Each structure stands twice: as C-alpha cells, then as structure tokens.
C-alpha positions in Angstrom: -34.4 -26.0 69.5 -37.2 -27.5 67.3 -35.5 -29.7 64.5 -38.5 -29.3 62.4 -38.3 -25.4 62.3 -34.6 -24.6 62.6 -31.6 -24.9 60.3 -28.5 -25.9 61.9 -25.2 -24.9 60.1 -22.2 -26.8 61.5 -18.8 -25.7 60.2 -15.3 -25.9 61.5 -14.7 -22.4 63.0 -11.2 -22.2 62.3 -10.3 -19.3 59.7 -8.5 -21.6 57.5 -11.1 -24.3 57.3 -13.7 -21.8 56.7 -12.0 -20.8 53.4 -13.9 -22.2 50.5 -10.8 -23.0 48.6 -9.6 -25.3 51.5 -12.7 -27.1 52.1 -15.2 -29.5 50.5 -19.0 -28.7 51.5 -21.1 -31.7 52.2 -24.8 -31.4 53.0 -26.6 -33.6 55.8 -30.4 -33.5 55.2 -32.3 -35.8 57.7 -34.9 -35.2 60.4 -32.9 -37.1 63.1 -30.7 -34.6 65.2 -28.7 -37.9 66.1 -27.7 -38.5 62.4 -26.3 -35.1 62.0 -24.2 -35.5 65.3 -22.9 -38.9 64.5 -22.0 -37.9 61.0 -20.0 -34.8 62.3 -18.3 -37.0 64.8 -17.5 -39.5 62.1 -15.9 -37.2 59.9 -14.5 -34.7 62.4 -10.9 -35.3 61.3 -11.7 -36.2 57.4 -9.2 -34.7 54.8 -8.8 -35.6 51.3 -5.5 -34.5 49.6 -5.1 -31.8 52.2 -8.7 -30.5 51.7 -10.9 -30.7 54.9 -14.8 -30.8 55.1 -17.3 -28.1 55.7 -20.7 -29.9 56.8 -23.8 -28.1 56.4 -27.3 -29.5 57.7 -30.8 -29.4 57.0 -33.5 -31.3 59.1 -36.2 -31.1 56.3 -36.7 -31.4 52.4 -37.8 -27.7 52.2 -34.9 -26.4 54.5 -32.5 -28.5 52.2 -33.9 -26.7 49.3 -33.1 -23.3 50.9 -29.8 -24.5 51.8 -28.7 -25.5 48.4 -29.7 -22.2 47.1 -27.1 -20.5 49.1 -24.5 -23.3 48.9 -24.4 -24.2 45.2 -20.8 -25.5 45.7 -22.2 -28.4 47.8 -20.2 -31.5 46.8 -22.0 -34.3 48.3 -25.6 -34.6 49.9 -26.2 -37.5 52.8 -29.9 -37.5 52.2 -32.7 -39.1 54.3 -35.6 -40.7 52.3 -38.4 -40.3 55.0 -38.8 -36.9 56.5 -41.8 -34.5 56.4 -43.3 -37.2 54.2 -42.5 -40.6 53.0 -40.9 -39.5 49.8 -39.5 -36.1 51.1 -35.9 -37.2 50.1 -36.9 -38.7 46.8 -39.0 -35.5 45.7 -35.7 -33.5 46.6 -33.5 -35.5 44.4 -36.1 -34.7 41.4 -35.8 -31.0 42.4 -32.2 -31.0 42.4 -31.6 -32.7 39.2 -34.6 -31.5 37.1 -35.4 -27.8 38.7 -31.7 -26.8 39.9 -30.2 -28.5 36.8 -27.4 -29.6 39.1 -25.7 -32.6 37.6 -22.5 -32.4 39.6 -23.5 -32.7 43.2 -23.1 -36.5 44.5 -26.4 -37.8 46.4 -26.0 -40.7 48.7 -29.5 -41.8 50.1 -29.6 -43.1 53.6 -32.6 -44.8 54.9 -33.8 -46.3 58.3 -36.7 -48.0 56.5 -35.5 -49.7 53.4 -38.8 -51.4 52.9 -40.6 -48.1 52.0 -38.1 -47.4 49.3 -36.9 -50.6 47.8 -33.3 -50.2 46.5 -33.4 -51.5 43.1 -36.5 -49.3 42.1 -34.9 -46.1 43.6 -31.5 -46.5 41.9 -33.3 -47.0 38.5 -35.8 -44.5 38.8 -33.8 -41.7 40.6 -30.6 -40.0 39.6 -28.7 -40.8 42.7 -25.1 -42.0 43.2 -25.5 -44.4 46.1 -28.1 -45.9 48.4 -27.3 -47.0 52.0 -29.2 -48.3 55.0 -28.4 -46.2 58.0 -27.7 -49.4 60.1 -24.9 -50.3 57.4 -23.3 -47.0 57.0 -20.7 -47.5 59.7 -17.9 -44.9 60.2 -15.6 -46.8 58.0 -18.3 -47.3 55.2 -19.2 -43.6 55.6 -15.6 -42.7 55.1 -15.2 -44.9 51.9 -18.5 -43.7 50.6 -17.8 -40.1 51.1 -14.4 -40.3 49.5 -15.6 -41.8 46.3 -18.4 -39.3 46.3 -16.0 -36.3 46.5 -13.7 -37.8 44.1 -16.4 -38.2 41.5 -17.6 -34.8 42.3 -14.1 -33.3 41.7 -13.9 -35.1 38.4 -17.3 -34.0 37.4 -16.1 -30.3 38.3 -13.0 -30.6 36.3 -15.0 -31.9 33.3 -17.3 -29.0 33.6 -14.5 -26.6 33.8 -12.9 -28.3 30.8 -16.1 -27.8 29.0 -16.8 -24.3 30.2 -12.9 -23.6 29.0 -13.7 -25.2 25.7 -16.8 -23.0 25.2 -14.7 -20.0 26.2 -12.1 -20.8 23.9 -14.7 -21.5 21.0 -16.2 -17.9 21.7 -12.8 -16.4 22.0 -11.5 -18.2 18.9 -14.4 -17.0 16.8 -13.8 -13.4 18.1 -9.8 -13.7 17.4 -10.3 -15.2 14.0 -13.1 -12.6 13.3 -10.6 -9.6 13.5 -9.2 -8.3 10.1 -6.9 -5.5 11.9 -3.7 -6.7 13.8 -4.6 -3.6 16.0 -8.0 -4.9 17.0 -6.7 -8.5 17.3 -4.1 -7.4 19.9 -6.6 -5.5 21.9 -8.6 -8.4 22.1 -5.8 -10.7 23.2 -4.7 -8.1 25.9 -8.5 -7.8 27.2 -9.0 -11.6 27.3 -5.9 -12.3 28.8 -6.7 -9.9 31.6 -9.9 -11.5 31.9 -8.4 -14.9 32.3 -6.1 -13.4 35.1 -9.1 -11.5 36.5 -7.4 -8.1 36.5 -8.4 -4.9 34.8 -7.0 -4.5 31.3 -3.8 -2.3 31.5 -1.0 -3.0 29.2 0.7 -3.2 26.1 1.3 -5.8 23.3 4.4 -5.7 21.0 5.2 -7.7 17.9 8.5 -8.8 16.5 8.9 -10.1 12.9 12.6 -11.4 12.8 11.6 -12.4 9.0 10.9 -8.8 8.2 13.7 -6.7 9.8 12.4 -3.5 8.3 9.6 -3.5 10.3 11.4 -4.4 13.6 9.7 -4.5 17.0 6.6 -2.3 17.5 3.7 -1.5 19.8 0.4 -2.9 18.2 -2.0 -2.1 21.1 -2.3 -0.4 24.6 -4.8 -0.4 27.1 -5.6 1.7 30.3 -2.6 4.0 31.0 -1.0 2.9 27.6 -3.9 3.4 25.4 -1.9 5.9 23.4 1.2 3.8 22.7 0.0 1.9 19.7 2.1 2.4 16.5 5.5 3.1 18.3 8.4 1.5 16.3 11.2 0.0 18.1 9.7 0.8 21.2 10.7 4.5 21.2 9.2 6.8 23.6 8.4 3.8 26.0 9.4 4.2 29.8 12.4 2.2 30.5 10.8 -0.5 32.6 8.0 -1.4 30.1 10.7 -1.5 27.5 13.0 -3.7 29.2 9.8 -6.0 30.3 8.8 -6.4 26.6 12.3 -7.3 25.5 12.6 -9.9 28.3 9.5 -11.5 27.1 10.3 -11.4 23.5 13.7 -12.9 24.0 12.5 -15.5 26.5 10.6 -18.8 26.1 6.9 -18.6 25.1 4.7 -18.9 28.2 2.8 -16.9 30.9 4.6 -15.0 33.8 2.5 -14.5 36.7 5.0 -12.4 38.7 4.9 -8.7 39.0 4.8 -7.5 36.3 2.7 -10.2 34.7 3.0 -10.8 31.0 2.9 -13.4 28.3 5.0 -14.4 25.1 3.7 -16.3 22.2 5.8 -17.7 19.3 3.8 -18.2 15.8 4.5 -20.7 13.4 5.4 -18.0 10.9 8.4 -17.3 13.2 6.7 -14.1 14.9 6.8 -13.3 18.6 4.2 -11.3 20.5 4.7 -10.1 23.8 1.9 -8.7 26.0 3.1 -6.9 29.1 0.6 -6.2 32.1 1.3 -3.0 34.2 0.5 -2.6 38.0 -1.2 -5.7 38.5 0.8 -7.5 41.1 1.1 -11.2 41.3 -1.7 -13.0 39.7 -3.0 -16.6 39.9 -1.9 -19.0 37.4 -5.0 -20.2 35.2 -6.1 -23.4 34.3 -3.0 -25.0 32.1 -5.4 -26.3 29.4 -6.9 -23.0 29.0 -3.7 -21.3 28.7 -2.3 -23.8 26.3 -5.4 -23.5 24.1 -5.3 -19.7 24.6 -1.8 -19.2 23.2 -2.3 -21.6 20.5 -5.4 -19.5 19.3 -3.3 -16.3 19.7 -0.5 -17.5 17.9 -2.6 -18.8 14.9 -4.8 -15.8 15.0 -1.8 -13.6 14.4 -0.4 -15.4 11.7 -3.8 -15.4 9.9 -4.2 -11.8 10.5 -0.7 -11.0 9.2 -1.4 -13.5 6.2 -4.5 -11.3 5.4 -2.7 -8.2 5.7 0.1 -9.3 3.3 -2.6 -10.6 0.9 -4.4 -7.2 1.0 -1.0 -5.3 0.4 -0.2 -7.8 -2.3 -3.8 -7.2 -3.9 -3.3 -3.4 -3.6 0.0 -3.8 -5.2 -1.4 -5.9 -7.9 -4.3 -3.6 -8.4 -1.7 -0.8 -8.8 0.4 -2.6 -11.3 -3.0 -3.6 -13.3 -3.8 0.1 -13.1 -0.3 1.3 -14.1 -0.5 -1.3 -16.9 -3.8 -0.1 -17.8 -2.6 3.4 -18.0 0.5 2.4 -20.0 -1.8 0.7 -22.5 -4.1 3.6 -22.7 -1.2 6.1 -23.1 0.2 3.6 -26.0 -3.2 3.7 -27.5 -3.0 7.5 -27.3 0.2 7.5 -28.8 -1.0 5.3 -31.8 -3.8 7.5 -32.2 -1.4 10.7 -32.3 0.8 9.0 -34.7 -2.1 7.9 -36.8 -3.4 11.6 -36.8 0.3 12.7 -37.4 0.4 10.3 -40.5 -2.9 11.6 -41.6 -1.5 15.2 -41.4 1.7 14.2 -43.0 -0.3 12.7 -45.9 -2.1 15.8 -46.2 1.1 17.9 -45.9 2.9 15.8 -48.7 -0.4 16.3 -50.9 -0.1 20.0 -50.1 3.6 19.9 -51.1 3.1 18.2 -54.2 0.1 20.4 -55.4 2.7 23.4 -54.5 5.5 21.6 -56.5 3.1 21.1 -59.4 2.2 24.6 -59.4 5.6 26.3 -58.8 7.3 24.0 -61.4 4.9 24.8 -64.1 6.3 28.0 -65.0 10.1 27.1 -65.1 9.0 24.0 -67.0 7.0 25.9 -69.6 10.0 28.2 -70.2 12.2 25.4 -70.7 9.8 23.7 -73.3 9.3 27.2 -75.0 12.9 28.0 -75.3 13.8 24.6 -76.4 11.4 25.1 -79.3 12.7 28.3 -80.3 16.1 27.0 -80.1 15.1 24.3 -82.3 13.6 26.6 -85.0 16.5 29.0 -84.8 19.2 26.3 -85.2 17.1 24.7 -88.2 16.6 28.0 -90.0 19.7 30.0 -89.0 22.9 28.0 -89.6 25.0 31.1 -88.3 22.9 31.6 -85.2 25.5 30.1 -83.0 25.5 33.0 -80.7 21.7 33.2 -80.4 21.7 29.8 -79.7 24.0 29.9 -76.8 21.8 32.7 -75.4 18.8 30.5 -75.6 20.9 27.8 -74.0 22.1 29.9 -71.1 18.4 30.6 -70.5 17.7 27.0 -70.5 20.3 26.3 -68.2 19.0 29.1 -65.7 15.6 27.8 -65.6 16.9 24.1 -65.3 19.1 25.3 -62.3 16.2 27.3 -60.7 14.0 24.1 -60.9 16.9 21.9 -59.6 17.2 24.2 -56.6 13.4 24.2 -56.1 13.4 20.4 -56.2 16.3 20.2 -53.7 14.9 22.7 -51.4 11.5 20.9 -51.3 13.2 17.5 -50.7 15.3 18.7 -48.0 12.8 20.9 -46.2 9.3 20.4 -47.4 9.1 16.8 -47.4 10.6 16.2 -44.0 7.7 16.2 -41.4 8.6 19.1 -39.5 6.7 18.0 -36.4 9.3 15.1 -36.2 12.6 16.5 -36.7 14.9 14.2 -34.9 17.1 16.0 -32.5 20.3 14.8 -30.4 21.7 17.7 -28.5 25.4 17.3 -27.3 28.3 19.7 -26.6 29.0 21.5 -29.9 31.6 24.2 -31.0 29.2 26.7 -31.9 31.5 29.1 -33.6 32.6 26.4 -36.1 28.9 25.6 -36.7 28.0 29.2 -37.6 31.3 29.5 -39.9 30.4 26.3 -41.8 26.9 27.9 -42.6 28.5 31.3 -43.5 31.0 29.7 -45.8 28.6 27.9 -47.4 26.4 31.0 -48.6 29.5 33.0 -49.6 29.4 32.1 -53.3 25.8 33.2 -53.4 26.4 36.7 -51.7 29.5 37.0 -53.9 27.3 36.4 -57.0 25.1 39.3 -55.9 28.3 41.4 -54.8 27.2 41.5 -51.3 29.4 41.4 -48.1 29.0 38.9 -45.2 30.6 40.4 -42.0 31.4 37.5 -39.5 31.9 38.3 -35.8 32.7 35.7 -33.2 35.1 34.7 -30.3 37.7 32.1 -30.9 35.5 29.4 -29.4 32.1 28.8 -27.5 30.7 25.6 -26.7 26.7 25.1 -27.0 24.6 22.1 -26.4 22.8 21.3 -29.7 22.4 18.9 -32.6 25.2 20.2 -34.8 23.6 19.0 -38.2 19.9 20.7 -37.2 21.3 23.7 -35.7 23.6 24.2 -38.7 20.6 23.7 -41.0 18.6 26.6 -38.9 21.6 29.0 -39.2 22.1 28.4 -42.9 18.4 29.2 -43.3 18.7 32.4 -41.6 22.0 33.2 -43.6 20.6 32.1 -47.1 17.3 34.3 -46.4 19.8 37.4 -45.6 21.4 36.8 -49.0 18.2 36.2 -50.8 16.4 39.3 -49.6 19.4 41.8 -49.3 19.9 43.9 -52.4 23.0 43.4 -54.6 25.9 45.1 -53.1 24.2 44.8 -49.7 25.8 44.0 -46.3 25.1 41.0 -44.0 26.4 40.7 -40.5 26.5 37.5 -38.6 27.5 37.8 -35.0 28.2 34.9 -32.3 27.9 36.1 -28.7 27.5 34.4 -25.2 26.0 35.6 -22.1 24.0 34.5 -19.1 24.5 30.9 -19.8 23.3 31.1 -23.3 25.0 31.4 -26.7 23.5 33.2 -29.8 23.9 34.1 -33.1 22.4 37.2 -34.8 22.0 37.5 -38.7 21.4 41.1 -39.7 20.2 41.8 -43.4 20.0 44.8 -45.4 16.8 44.0 -47.0 13.5 45.8 -47.0 12.5 44.6 -43.7 9.1 43.4 -42.2 5.6 45.0 -42.2 3.2 44.5 -39.5 1.2 42.2 -41.3 4.1 39.9 -41.7 4.6 39.0 -38.1 1.6 36.8 -37.8 2.8 34.8 -40.8 6.3 34.8 -40.0 6.9 31.3 -38.9 4.0 29.6 -40.7 4.3 26.8 -43.2 4.2 27.9 -46.8 3.9 31.5 -45.8 5.0 34.1 -48.1 6.0 37.4 -46.6 6.0 41.0 -48.2 9.5 41.1 -49.1 10.7 39.3 -52.6 14.0 37.8 -53.4 16.1 40.4 -55.0 18.1 38.1 -57.5 15.3 35.9 -58.7 15.8 33.3 -56.3 12.9 30.9 -55.3 11.0 30.6 -52.1 9.2 27.7 -50.9 8.0 29.5 -47.4 9.3 26.7 -45.5 12.7 28.0 -44.0 11.6 29.9 -41.2 9.1 27.4 -40.2 11.8 24.8 -40.0 14.0 26.9 -38.1 11.6 27.9 -35.5 10.9 24.2 -35.1 14.5 23.3 -34.7 15.1 26.1 -32.2 11.9 25.1 -30.4 13.4 21.4 -29.9 16.2 22.9 -28.5 14.3 24.9 -25.8 15.9 27.9 -27.3 14.4 31.3 -28.6 14.2 32.7 -32.2 13.7 36.5 -31.9 13.0 38.8 -34.8 13.7 42.6 -35.0 13.0 45.1 -37.7 12.9 48.9 -37.8 10.0 48.8 -40.6 10.0 48.9 -44.1 13.5 49.5 -45.8 15.5 49.0 -42.6 16.2 45.4 -43.0 15.9 42.6 -40.3 17.6 41.0 -37.5 16.9 37.1 -36.7 18.4 35.9 -33.5 18.8 32.4 -32.4 19.8 31.7 -28.7 20.3 28.2 -27.0 21.8 26.8 -24.0 25.7 27.1 -23.6 27.6 24.1 -22.6 28.9 23.9 -19.0 32.6 23.6 -18.5 32.3 20.2 -17.6 30.3 19.5 -20.7 32.6 21.3 -22.8 35.6 19.4 -21.7 33.9 16.1 -22.3 
C-alpha cells in the first residue's frame, strides 16, 4: 500500500458499532501509518456515554478534503501539520472553516516538529481547538483530549440543533399566525406535526370548545385518507377507532403520544382542546423536547388567535347587520314621515275642498233662510192678523235650518275625518245586533216617507269587526236606501252567514244604477245619477267612507243593480268569528 496514494478507512466492523446513531466519528489525518495504528490501538475500547468511536483515516490534506466531504458528521479531526507540504495541515484548517463553513468539528493539531509551527502563533491565527506535540500525546492524554473535544462537539451540535429548531419554529410561527381560517390552520398543524415526526400527512384534527357547548366537538381538518372528514359535527360518521382515539386525546393530558396510533393533544389559554390523531403510522420517534414544547405553545396561541379573529369577524358582521338594519329602520321612518307629510298635505287640500263645498252647498239654504226671514218680518209688520202665514214661513225657515244642520253634521262626521286614516280595532262582535241598531236608527226617516224596512236575520251571528266603524258603514247603506227609495217604497235588510263569512245585504226600491255610475260609485264627492226622493241632502261621501271601512276589515262591498228603475242591492261581507273567538 502506498500511504501517499491510498485512503485507509478503519471502522469497527460489528453491525451495532457501524450504526451512525451509536458511534462518534473521528478522523485521523497524518502521513505516518504508525500514527494511525497507534491511535486505533489507544482508542480501541473507547466509549463515551455508551457511544463508541468510528475512526476514519486520511494520509494527506487532499485525501482529508475528500474524506470530510463524504463524512460531514465527523466530530473530531486529529490533524498533522506537516504532510505533503510544511503547511498542509494549516491550509486544511482554513479550508474546513472557510470553504466548508464547518464550525462544529473539533480540530486538534498534532505535530512532530513544533519548531516549524510555533504553538502561540498557530493558536492565535488558526481556528483550532487544541495543539499537541506527538511526543506528549500519550494514550491517557489522547483519551482526555478526545473526550473534551467530543463533549465540546456534542454541545455545539445541540446548540446548532437548537438554533435550527428556533429557526424552524420562527418559520412555523409565521405560517401559523398568518392563517385566517381555522381549517387552514388545522391543516398546517397536521402537516407540520407529521414533518416533525417524519411521517407522511395522514390523519384528522378535532376541536372541542367546552365554553361553547353549542358547537361541541367537531372535525376541522383531515389529510390523506381522511381529507373529506372536515366539518363533521360531534364526530358523526367517523370510524369507531378514530372516534375513540380522538376522545382519548381530548380527555387526556396535553402532550404527544408516539405509540400507534400517534397523536397530540393541546390545551389553549381560552380553554379549547385540540386533538391531532395520525393514522396507520406505527410508532414514531420522539422529537426534540424543546421543539415539541415550542410547537405546542405556538399551536395553542395560534388557535386562540384565529378563533378570536373569527369571533371578531362574526361580531363585525353582526354589527354591520345591526347598522344596516338600523339604517333601514331610519330610512323606513323617513319614508313614513314623508308619507305622513304627503298625507297631511292631502288632508289639508281635502279640508280646503270640503270647506269650499260647504261654502257652496250651504249658500242656497242660507239664502232661503235670509229671504224668508225678510218676508216674515215684512208680513208681520204690515199684517197684524197674518199669524197663519207667519207660521208657514217659520216652518219653511225651520226646514231649511234642519237641512243646514243635517249637512253640517254629515260633513263633520264624514267629510272632515281623513278617510285614509280611519282607526279600526277588530274584535268579536254580535253582528245581528249591530245591523239592527243601524236599521232602528233609520226607521223614523223611513216612516216619514211611509217606507217599509223589512229586517231578516238569524238570532245571533258573530263577526270580527270594529263595532262602531262597521255600524257606520251599515248605517250609510240603510240611510242611502231610505234616501233614494220613493215614498211608500220597500227596503230589505238581510243578514246571513256562509263559508266563514257574515254578510248584510241592503236592497232599495230606488231608480237603480246606470252604467256610467259604476266608475264613480265609491269616489269621494261623487254624485250619481239618482237623486234623493225626499229633498234630502247628499255630500257624496257615504259610499266612499263605507268602502274604506270594509277594505280596512279586509272584506268586500258588492253592488248589484238590474238597471234603471230596478233598484240596487249593496252587500257587505266580512270575516265571521270562530267558535273560540265568539266564546271569548
């Protein structure tokens, strides 16, 4: 073997020792074969904390470069200074530290010619960890030096792993706290836990919120074979083994379980419980305790933050809904005010119209009163015996005054009330009695015209209506029948009940309706073709108000006439009271 050309790799050939996790690798770099043999002999039974050694050898600096490229896990290098050149070992130190960027490997310089590389200068200039002359590096010294170097390397490895753990957690934290969806957060947690344990993502994530029983336990994410389970409430539809595993995790203490099936339980500051159950992975290795603790802390904080964001989002949506609702209510109130304002304007215009009509319609009766009064004064003054004549004139005055009073009463009662705002308070009412009241009130008028009012009704029928308003509507129909029927005529008032409705039909014997009357029948201040048969006054409001009252009761006002001279029938139909309403 040419020591300058060949690489000698010496390892313990037992399977257990060859396992990387059970040995520490040291490299002997020296061009002297005896140094290699002596080192292997001195360290043949070396073990530190139950971990043995694997010794790899290189006989030149160039061989060492290739060797370290294949074995980056090397913990300690026993390095000769003078090999193919006087500074080969020192140049290798700079290569390791500068080019490879390896700050972890411990480098122990061993030189047989200390004068060529003064110790003080080398220690200050080069990043080495010890400097020994070969003559002073006895077996005991080698044991002590190597042990210190291995411990130092292990500490640096742990520090490096801790730094990588912190970097991993910083990256993971940024990804966690960047999530805005609990579903995406749960998927990220499941993926990262599987990465920490070194297994493919396959499992489910469950969330339990004891403070919110309405939500209960539910699946919030799934991966692999369980990708379609997200959204299941109360674990419905889950296989029994998965359900049992999740419940066990949620009810047990927080932490990681590496037994098959593996899983993790996390408790948050807000009292929530998160369970991650992996499926079909077998046993997994336990991760670094610091990494696991940081991971669980970040998961708990991230879930609380995302849930808080979700609650804030819901609160904002509810607030926006309330604002929109309040805005809608305000707009509706404004519309009502505008409607009321427009209605008030219409009412004012209506009142002005009524007053104009009153001024016009009262002009003639007042003129008669004034004229008859002047005649009476003249007759009484010039005819002392004119008592009978005076009485006749007074009768005329009285009749005109009565007409005027009737007109004023009708206008005050009907016209000056805004027919668009008639108050109606429906309640169960004895309808037959209501109609009888209206008929009895109009009998004196009918008697003076020698008319007959035939009233036909059952003993009792209950309807749902406003008693006063409905009586007013029926009274308008009966009074119109009296007004437009000829002297000696017949008027029929009939009350009936059928199909959940009660009705009252008023049939007169007047002139009936012409075709051109129908469009104006229920209009305000509309005069029809028929004229009162006894000189009664008509304001043109009776049918208008009657129709409005019936409409407010959600009833019907029907009119039937066979034509000129055949009379008319006006029928009001409203809702009948149920047995329960009638009993109340």
